N, C-alpha and C positions, 0 to 999 in steps of 0.2 A: 604079460605085463598089464597091470591095472591102469585105468584111466579115470579121470574125473572131469565131469562137466558141471558147470555152474550156470544156472539160468536166473537172470534178474528180471523181475516183472513189477509193474506199477500196482497191480492188484494181487491179492492173495490167490495163488494158483490152486487149482483143483485138478488132480490127475487120477484117472481111473485106471489103476494098474491091471485090474481084472480084465478090462476091455482091451488094453494094449498087449497083455500077455496071453493072447489067444493061442490055442494048441499049435505047436507042440510045447509052448511055454505055459507056465502057471505061476501065479503069485501067491504069496503068503505074507500078509501085512505089507511092509515096505520092501520086500524082497521078491525077485523074479528068478525062477529056476527053469532049466531046460527039461526035456523029457526024461533024462537020467537023474534028475534032482540035483544037478550041479548048479551052484549059485552063479547067476549071470550078472545081476546088478542089484543095487539098493538105492532107493530114492528116499532121501531124508526129508523130514517135515520142514516146510518152508519157515524161514526166520525173517522177521521184520528188522531191517537195518535202517535206523532213523538218523544216524549221524551223517551230516553232510560230508561228502568226500571220502567216505569209508570204502565204498566199492572201488573207487579210483586208486586209493592207497593200497588196497589188497590185490586188485586184479589189473589195474591200469585201464579200467573202463570208466569213462565219464558217464555218470548216471545221476539223475535228480533224486534227492532223498525225500521221503522214505522210499525204500525199494525192498521187495521180497526176494530173498536169497534161497534158492533151492539147489541142493547138491545131488548129483547123480553119480554114484560110484560104480564103475564097471569092474567086475571082479576077475575077469578072464580076458585073454587076448583073442578070443574067438570072434570072427567077423559077425556072427549072429548077435553077440552081446553088444558089440559096438554099434551095429545097425539099430538094435532095439533101444539103446541109450540115446542115440541121436533122434529117433522117432519120439521118445518120451520128451526130450528137450524141446523139440519143435512143437509138440502139442501144447506146451506151456505158453507159447506166443510171447517170448521175451528175448532179451539179449543173451546169447549163448557164449560162454567163455570156456575154453578148454586148455589144459596145460599141453604144451607141445614137447 
């Protein structure tokens, strides 16, 4: 089952997937793969949300506007993919939202 994490930050985040995807993982652009080249996750480019109340309307999270919205999509139900996605989200130092 796939999973989505959204990270809200006050500053535009910068995430070095090459550094986070150390062996046995590897990255190509916004994607991270395992040693067998199976897709683990994708990190989308951050989007600036400047409309007041938009994050609360969409996620139920109270957040001051503007806010940077970064989506991390986990492509597989493997524990390693979930762990890597959580590590990526924590690296961004923001408010993490995940669908339950």
